[in-house]
Each structure stands twice: as structure tokens, then as C-alpha cells.
C-alpha positions in Angstrom: 24.5 -41.4 11.6 26.0 -40.6 8.4 22.9 -39.0 6.5 21.3 -36.3 5.0 18.0 -35.6 5.5 15.6 -34.7 8.3 12.4 -36.2 9.4 10.4 -33.5 11.3 6.7 -34.1 13.0 4.2 -31.4 13.2 1.2 -31.7 15.5 -0.9 -29.5 14.9 -4.2 -28.2 15.7 -6.4 -30.0 13.2 -3.9 -32.9 12.2 -0.1 -34.0 11.8 2.2 -34.2 9.3 5.7 -35.9 8.9 8.2 -33.7 6.6 11.3 -34.8 5.4 14.2 -31.7 4.1 17.5 -32.3 2.9 20.5 -30.6 4.7 20.0 -27.5 2.4 16.4 -27.1 3.4 14.7 -28.2 0.6 11.5 -29.9 1.2 11.2 -33.0 -0.4 7.7 -34.7 1.1 5.2 -33.5 3.5 2.4 -36.2 4.4 -0.9 -35.0 6.1 -2.8 -36.8 8.4 -6.5 -35.4 9.5 -7.2 -36.2 13.2 -10.4 -35.4 15.0 -10.3 -34.3 19.6 -13.4 -36.2 21.3 -15.6 -34.0 23.3 -16.1 -35.7 27.2 -18.6 -34.8 29.3 -17.0 -33.4 32.3 -17.5 -29.9 30.8 -18.9 -28.2 27.2 -15.9 -27.0 26.4 -13.4 -30.1 27.0 -11.3 -31.6 24.6 -9.6 -34.6 24.4 -7.2 -36.8 21.8 -6.0 -40.9 21.7 -2.8 -40.1 21.8 -2.6 -43.9 20.6 -4.4 -42.9 17.5 -2.5 -39.5 17.1 0.7 -41.2 17.1 0.0 -43.8 15.0 -1.2 -41.4 12.4 2.0 -39.5 12.3 3.5 -43.0 12.6 1.6 -43.6 9.5 2.7 -40.4 7.5 6.4 -40.9 8.1 6.4 -44.1 6.6 4.6 -43.2 3.7 6.7 -39.9 3.5 10.2 -41.9 3.2 8.7 -43.9 0.8 7.6 -41.4 -1.3 10.8 -39.4 -1.1 12.3 -42.5 -2.0 15.1 -42.2 1.5 16.4 -45.6 3.4 16.1 -45.2 7.1 19.9 -45.1 7.7 20.3 -41.9 5.2 18.0 -39.7 8.1 20.4 -37.8 9.9 17.5 -36.8 12.5 14.3 -36.8 13.7 12.2 -33.6 15.6 8.8 -32.3 16.4 7.4 -29.6 16.7 3.3 -28.9 17.6 0.5 -26.8 18.4 1.2 -24.5 21.4 -0.4 -25.2 24.7 -1.3 -28.9 23.8 -0.3 -31.6 26.5 -0.1 -35.0 27.3 -0.1 -36.4 31.5 1.7 -39.1 32.2 1.6 -41.9 35.4 4.7 -43.2 36.7 4.7 -46.5 33.8 4.4 -43.9 31.4 1.2 -44.1 30.5 -1.1 -41.3 28.9 -3.5 -40.4 31.7 -4.7 -37.4 29.7 -4.1 -35.8 26.7 -5.6 -32.7 25.1 -5.2 -30.1 22.6 -5.1 -25.7 23.0 -8.4 -26.2 22.1 -9.6 -27.6 25.6 -11.1 -24.9 27.5 -13.0 -26.5 30.9 -11.0 -24.9 33.4 -12.5 -21.7 32.7 -13.3 -21.4 36.3 -9.6 -22.2 37.2 -8.6 -19.6 35.0 -10.6 -16.6 36.2 -9.7 -17.4 39.5 -6.1 -17.0 38.8 -6.6 -14.2 37.2 -8.6 -12.7 39.9 -5.7 -13.6 42.7 -2.3 -13.7 40.8 -2.9 -12.5 36.9 -0.4 -9.4 36.9 2.0 -11.9 38.7 1.7 -14.4 36.5 1.6 -12.1 33.3 5.0 -11.0 34.2 6.9 -14.1 34.7 5.0 -16.1 32.5 4.5 -13.4 30.0 0.8 -14.9 29.7 -2.5 -14.1 31.0 -4.1 -16.8 32.7 -6.9 -18.6 30.4 -8.7 -21.9 30.0 -6.2 -23.5 27.1 -2.8 -23.0 29.6 -1.6 -26.6 31.2 -2.0 -25.1 34.5 -5.5 -24.3 34.8 -6.1 -27.4 32.9 -3.8 -29.3 36.3 -5.8 -27.3 38.7 -9.4 -28.7 37.0 -8.2 -32.1 37.7 -7.1 -31.7 41.1 -10.0 -30.3 42.3 -12.8 -32.5 40.0 -10.9 -35.5 39.6 -8.5 -36.0 42.3 -7.4 -40.0 42.1 -6.7 -39.0 38.6 -4.7 -36.1 39.2 -2.6 -38.0 42.6 -1.7 -40.8 39.3 0.0 -37.7 36.9 4.1 -38.4 37.4 4.6 -35.7 34.5 3.5 -33.0 32.3 4.7 -33.1 28.3 3.6 -30.6 25.5 2.8 -31.8 22.8 6.3 -31.8 20.5 7.9 -32.9 24.2 5.2 -36.2 24.4 6.0 -36.6 20.4 10.0 -37.1 21.3 9.0 -39.3 23.9 7.1 -41.8 22.2 10.2 -41.6 19.5 12.9 -42.3 22.2 11.3 -42.5 25.4 13.2 -39.8 26.7 11.0 -36.7 28.6 12.3 -33.3 28.4 11.2 -29.7 27.8 12.2 -26.5 26.1 11.6 -23.0 26.3 9.6 -22.3 23.8 6.5 -24.6 24.8 7.3 -24.5 28.3 6.1 -21.1 27.9 3.0 -21.6 27.4 2.3 -23.5 30.6 1.9 -20.9 32.9 4.4 -22.2 35.3 8.0 -21.3 32.9 9.8 -17.8 34.1 10.6 -16.6 30.4 13.2 -14.5 31.9 15.1 -16.9 33.9 14.6 -19.8 32.1 13.3 -22.2 34.5 10.0 -23.2 35.9 8.6 -20.7 38.6 9.0 -23.2 41.5 8.0 -20.8 44.0 4.3 -20.4 41.6 4.1 -23.9 41.2 4.2 -24.8 45.1 1.6 -21.8 45.8 -0.9 -23.9 43.4 0.1 -27.7 45.2 1.7 -29.0 42.1 4.6 -31.5 42.6 7.6 -30.2 41.0 8.5 -33.8 39.9 5.5 -33.1 37.4 7.7 -31.1 35.1 10.8 -31.7 33.0 14.6 -30.8 32.8 14.2 -27.7 30.3 16.9 -27.8 27.6 17.6 -25.9 24.1 16.0 -26.4 21.2 18.5 -28.4 18.6 20.1 -31.0 21.7 20.2 -34.4 21.1 18.3 -36.1 23.9 17.9 -39.8 22.9 17.5 -42.0 19.9 14.5 -43.7 18.0 13.6 -46.9 20.2 13.2 -50.3 18.1 9.4 -50.1 19.2 9.3 -46.2 17.3 11.6 -47.8 14.7 9.0 -50.2 13.7 6.2 -47.9 13.9 7.6 -45.1 11.7 10.3 -46.8 9.2 13.0 -44.9 10.9 16.2 -46.5 12.1 16.8 -47.3 15.6 19.3 -45.4 17.0 18.3 -42.2 14.1 19.2 -39.5 16.9 16.1 -37.6 18.5 16.9 -33.9 18.8 14.4 -31.5 20.6 12.1 -29.4 18.7 10.2 -26.4 19.9 6.5 -24.8 19.5 5.1 -24.6 15.9 5.2 -20.5 15.9 7.8 -19.7 16.9 9.1 -22.4 14.6 7.8 -20.9 11.9 9.9 -17.6 12.8 12.9 -19.9 12.5 12.0 -21.2 9.1 11.1 -17.7 7.4 14.8 -16.6 8.6 13.3 -14.3 11.7 16.7 -14.9 13.9 17.5 -12.0 15.8 14.9 -9.2 14.9 12.1 -8.5 12.2 8.4 -10.0 12.5 6.4 -12.6 10.9 2.7 -13.3 10.4 1.8 -17.2 10.7 -1.2 -17.3 8.8 -3.1 -20.9 9.6 -5.6 -21.4 11.8 -5.5 -18.1 13.4 -3.0 -16.0 12.3 -0.3 -15.1 15.0 2.2 -12.2 14.5 5.3 -12.5 16.3 8.1 -10.3 16.2 11.9 -11.1 17.3 13.1 -9.3 20.8 16.6 -9.3 22.8 14.8 -9.3 26.3 11.2 -9.9 27.0 8.3 -7.2 26.4 5.4 -6.7 28.2 2.3 -5.0 27.3 1.0 -2.4 30.2 -2.5 -3.4 28.8 -2.1 -7.1 28.6 -3.4 -7.6 25.2 0.1 -9.4 23.8 1.9 -12.4 24.7 5.3 -12.4 25.6 7.5 -15.7 25.0 10.8 -17.1 24.7 11.9 -17.6 20.6 13.7 -21.3 19.8 17.0 -19.3 19.6 18.8 -18.5 22.4 18.8 -15.0 23.9 16.0 -13.8 21.7 12.2 -13.8 22.5 8.9 -12.8 20.6 6.3 -10.3 21.7 2.7 -11.4 20.1 -0.5 -10.4 19.0 -2.4 -12.7 17.4 -5.8 -12.5 14.6 -7.5 -14.8 16.0 -10.0 -16.7 13.8 -8.7 -16.5 10.9 -7.7 -19.8 8.2 -10.5 -21.9 10.4 -13.2 -19.0 9.3 -11.8 -18.9 5.2 -12.2 -22.8 5.6 -15.8 -22.2 6.9 -16.8 -20.3 4.2 -15.2 -22.5 1.6 -16.7 -25.7 3.1 -20.6 -24.0 3.5 -20.5 -22.1 0.2 -18.3 -24.0 -2.3 -18.0 -27.3 -0.7 -15.2 -29.3 0.9 -13.4 -30.6 -1.7 -13.3 -27.6 -3.7 -9.5 -26.2 -4.0 -9.2 -22.9 -2.1 -7.1 -21.7 -5.5 -10.5 -22.3 -7.2 -12.0 -20.5 -4.6 -10.0 -17.4 -4.3 -10.3 -17.3 -8.6 -13.8 -15.9 -7.6 -13.1 -13.9 -5.0 -10.3 -12.6 -7.3 -13.2 -10.8 -9.8 -14.7 -8.9 -7.0 -13.3 -5.1 -6.3 -11.6 -4.6 -3.3 -13.8 -3.3 -0.2 -16.4 -6.4 -1.4 -18.8 -3.4 -2.0 -18.9 -2.0 1.0 -18.9 -5.7 3.3 -17.5 -6.2 6.3 -16.9 -9.6 8.0 -16.8 -9.8 11.8 -16.7 -13.9 12.1 -13.3 -14.4 14.0 -11.0 -12.0 13.3 -9.9 -9.7 15.2 -7.2 -7.7 17.3 -5.8 -7.9 20.5 -7.9 -6.8 23.4 -7.3 -6.2 27.1 -8.8 -9.6 29.0 -11.5 -7.7 30.6 -12.7 -7.2 27.5 -15.2 -10.0 25.4 -14.7 -10.5 21.9 -17.2 -9.3 20.2 -19.7 -11.5 18.4 -19.7 -12.7 14.8 -21.4 -9.8 12.4 -21.6 -9.2 8.9 -22.1 -5.7 8.2 -23.4 -3.9 5.4 -24.6 -6.4 3.5 -26.6 -5.5 0.4 -28.4 -9.1 0.0 -29.3 -10.1 -3.7 -32.0 -12.9 -4.2 -30.4 -12.9 -7.8 -28.6 -16.4 -8.4 -25.6 -14.5 -9.6 -23.0 -15.5 -6.7 -22.1 -11.8 -6.1 -23.3 -11.8 -2.6 -21.0 -15.3 -2.1 -18.1 -14.0 -3.7 -18.1 -10.7 -1.9 -18.7 -12.3 1.7 -15.8 -14.4 0.8 -13.4 -11.7 -0.3 -14.5 -10.0 2.9 -13.5 -12.1 5.0 -9.8 -12.1 3.5 -10.3 -8.9 3.9 -10.8 -8.8 7.8 -8.3 -11.1 7.9 -6.0 -8.3 6.7 -7.1 -5.8 8.5 -6.3 -7.6 12.0 -3.3 -8.2 10.8 -2.7 -4.6 10.0 -4.4 -4.1 13.4 -2.0 -6.1 15.8 0.7 -4.9 14.0 0.2 -1.8 15.1 -0.3 -2.7 18.5 3.1 -4.6 18.3 4.6 -1.1 17.2 2.7 0.8 19.7 4.9 -1.6 22.9 7.5 -1.8 20.9 8.2 1.4 20.2 9.2 0.4 16.3 7.7 -1.0 13.2 8.9 -4.0 12.1 9.2 -5.5 8.6 6.7 -8.7 8.1 7.3 -11.9 6.5 4.2 -14.0 6.1 4.2 -17.9 5.9 2.4 -20.4 6.3 -1.0 -22.2 4.3 -2.9 -19.1 4.0 -0.3 -17.5 2.0 -0.8 -19.9 -1.0 -1.4 -18.3 -3.9 -0.3 -15.0 -3.1 -4.2 -13.5 -2.8 -4.0 -12.9 0.7 -0.4 -11.5 1.5 -1.6 -9.2 -1.7 -5.0 -7.8 0.2 -2.4 -7.7 3.1 0.4 -5.6 1.0 -2.4 -3.3 -0.2 -3.9 -2.6 3.2 -0.8 -2.2 4.9 0.5 0.1 2.0 4.2 -2.0 2.0 5.4 -4.5 0.2 5.1 -7.9 2.1 7.4 -10.9 2.0 6.3 -14.1 1.5 8.1 -17.2 2.6 8.0 -19.5 -0.6 8.4 -22.9 1.8 5.2 -24.8 2.0 5.8 -26.0 5.6 7.5 -23.3 7.3 7.1 -24.5 10.7 8.7 -28.0 9.8 11.5 -26.3 8.1 12.3 -24.3 11.1 12.4 -27.9 13.3 14.4 -29.4 10.5 17.1 -26.5 10.9 17.5 -27.4 14.9 17.3 -30.9 13.8 19.7 -30.0 11.1 22.5 -28.6 14.4 21.6 -30.9 16.3 22.9 -34.1 14.4 25.6 -31.7 13.4 25.3 -31.0 9.8 25.9 -27.4 11.1 27.8 -25.9 13.7 24.6 -24.3 15.5 20.6 -23.2 14.7 21.5 -19.8 13.5 24.3 -21.1 10.7 21.9 -23.6 9.7 19.1 -20.9 9.0 21.5 -18.8 6.9 22.3 -21.8 4.7 18.7 -23.5 4.9 15.9 -20.8 4.8 15.1 -19.5 1.0 14.9 -15.9 -0.3 11.5 -14.5 0.6 9.0 -13.4 -2.5 8.1 -9.4 -2.5 4.7 -8.8 -3.1 3.8 -5.0 -3.8 0.7 -3.4 -2.7 -1.7 -2.3 -5.5 -2.1 1.9 -5.0 -5.8 1.7 -6.5 -6.7 -0.9 -3.8 -4.5 0.6 -1.0 -6.5 3.9 -1.4 -9.9 1.5 -0.6 -8.7 -0.1 2.1 -7.2 2.8 3.7 -10.6 3.9 4.6 -12.3 0.4 5.5 -9.8 -0.9 7.7 -10.4 2.5 9.8 -13.9 1.6 9.9 -13.2 -2.4 10.4 -11.2 -1.7 13.9 -14.1 1.1 14.6 -16.7 -1.2 14.3 -14.6 -4.1 15.9 -13.8 -2.1 18.5 -17.9 -1.1 18.8 -19.0 -4.8 19.1 -16.9 -5.5 21.7 -19.5 -3.2 23.8 -22.4 -5.6 22.9 
């Protein structure tokens, strides 16, 4: 291929998108398709999806994006994929899906609890993660116990970004950033932990060869070309996990930190070796860049809660920008209102996440809209308090404080970053790219296509300069006390 454009598929939690970039990192078009999960009756927290339906939505987004960008298929230099972490697809020996589940499939809570009790410390040491129901290892054990006939038919486990590339090319590979979200991968040795896999009674053939992001592993098949509008033979390049790709798209390569404001808000700091938290509050994983790792906190339910607020109090058709304009009329501190509706800081595994509470609500029954706006602003302020709290935990474990850049849908318009800057009492950098995760994946596609010598040099050329948002001193004075109250009450709520 001699093209100059890059196509990125991003299979997220709430939907999938296809984004087209040129070789300079300029975003031409992004097409989004919302999707839904089904809830099988096997367990209350079980979630699944239809691989055929999801890929059809991604393919439709690709055809539309190419048409809107006025890009001929022959002009595409490479295609790649990024995805939500922990989501996975199980294939049979013929390559047909037996099961597909998102990171919200928590059916395997019992299996996760047993692993935590029997080997939690060991698993955390090699995988950087404490056992949780969302991880594919726990789901495999669930199928092994409860659906043994289906379990015996499983021939391959693919993370969702791996599965998208399989649908495009027929090739089956994994890469470290999302392999590290399985509980089966040694993040230090960068290989599957074969001894542990054997102890669990899992077949080693379930797992793919692991190659670095940016590796060309195949070409778009004629079948995939017909579905997507891409040209058969277009190089297919390995991508990576969505949060790490957001770091790449924000220029966080060797050091520094990034808060990715989406459905949740993970905070990752780039490190030169795996770092573990003695209290197991943080995750450690592989960066998408070679010889780099990430240490991660998470502000938990952030964007999902703000979307709920918008949908319930304004309507799902009202733009967030319009909601934000209302909330800007509320003074910092939201009249003393503190929201505990899902945002939070890292907790040790044995400590329960607190119940949802709105604290200090001074209800008004007059139809002024004041209480509604105060609630909305308190939700955004809670996100900023949670980001600050997690940043403090990261700094404690690392022994240093890293600079922070923000990216993702929650940063659009600058309102949340402005609140965050005032809470942190320091400037916050914001990535101006709408789809930072997809840009990160495009960087590796560009390297894999030979448009740049390697991903680091691609990032140096393709990542734009950030926007700096300064704190408001008056707001900072209010938030200094409010943040401490919020963090103190959050910890107290864990005792209820």
C-alpha cells in the first residue's frame, strides 16, 4: 500500500467507532455506533454481546467514515484496533465465536473470590491485578465449572481488540497491554504465566502468540473488505488496550500521567518498570510502548454518572454543552452539596465500595432549577475530587508527583478540566484531539505501515500540543476544604 491514511476501530464499552487519520495525526472523521448487551439468565451480573452484530456496526461505521472523509480504499496505509479492556471472545476450533462478553460481565464473582483467597498475592505480583470477576481467567473458570461442554469446545481466547483484527484478517495474535488484563500474563517477563495457567486447568493452546503493538500481522481479507469498504490486502497492524492508547495519543510515552475521562476515569502514569502497590489499590500493567509500564488508579463511575444526570434531568437529546452552561452558573462548591454517586478513589480489595449518597442537600421545592444545577455541578466536582485523590495515591506509591494531562469525552468544552485544575491547584493540560485513544492506535498503525521508523517517532510527529487550563484561585480556595471533606466522607461511607 502507498496510502497516507490510517483507519482505527475502537470497540468501547458503550459503542464502537471508526476514525480516519492522516499520517500527521490529523483526525478527518469519526463515526460512532452505539451498541447494547444482552443479559443471559445464568447470573444476575452476566453480560454478553453478539460478535456478528458488533462487527457489522463497526463495518458500517468504517464504510460511512471512508465515504464522508472522501478516502479511496487504496489510500489507506493500514488498519488497526483498540478496545475496552477485559472484554473477550472465545472461539471454537473452526474460529467461530462461542461466547463474547464485555468488561461488564461479572458472572464469575465466586471464581474471583476463590482466586483472591487462594492466590491473590501471587496473582497480583505477576499480573499487577487483584482478582476480580471481570477478568477473562475468572470467566474461563466459570465456564469450566458451570458449562463444561462449552468450555471443552473453547479453542482460543481473544481480547476484543484481538478479535477485531481477527475479523479483519483471520490472524490470531495478542499484545501485552490487553493480555495483561487477563490475570494470565506475566507483565514483567512479557509472556503468559504458563505454570499458573496449568494450575487452573486451562489449555495453553487457548492463548495466542504475543507480539508488540505496531506489528503487521496480516491483511484485510476479501470478506472483511466487502463488509467494511476497505481494500482487500490492506495491512492489518496490532493495536492495544484503550487506556494505554489514550496515553499514546496524549504524548505520555516515557513518563508523566494521563486521566482518561470516559465512562470511568482511569489515571495512568508511565513507569520504567512494573510498580506494585503494597495495599493493592492500584493496577500495574504494560504500556503500549516497549520497555514501559503503567501504574493505574481509577476514579470509577464518572462519565456514566454524569450521563445519567443529563438523561434524567435534561433528556438524552440535550447536548452536554447546554447542560454545562447551566452548571457554570452554580458557584464552586455547589452550595455545600457533595455527591457520592459512583466516583471514588482506589481502595484495598477487602474494603467495599461505599453506597451512593448525596450529602448536604438543602432541598428547595420552588421550581427554580437551582437544586438540579447544584446536583449536576456536585457530580462534576466529585469526579475532580476523585481524580485528585487517585493522583495522591499514585504519588505516594511512586514517591513522586507526575504531571497530568486529561483527554477523553469528559474534557470537551473544558468545564471539567477547569474544575479539576482548581481542585488540584495547578494547571491541567488537555489533549485537544476528540479521539485520543484512536489517535494512539493510529500512531502504531503508522509505524506498522512504515510511515515512521517506530511508534515513538510517530508519536513525536502526530500528537498535537496540549491546551493548558489554569486554576481559578477563588475556586481553589473553596475546593481545598471541600475536597478534604469529600475524601473523608467517602472513606467513612465504606464503613456502612
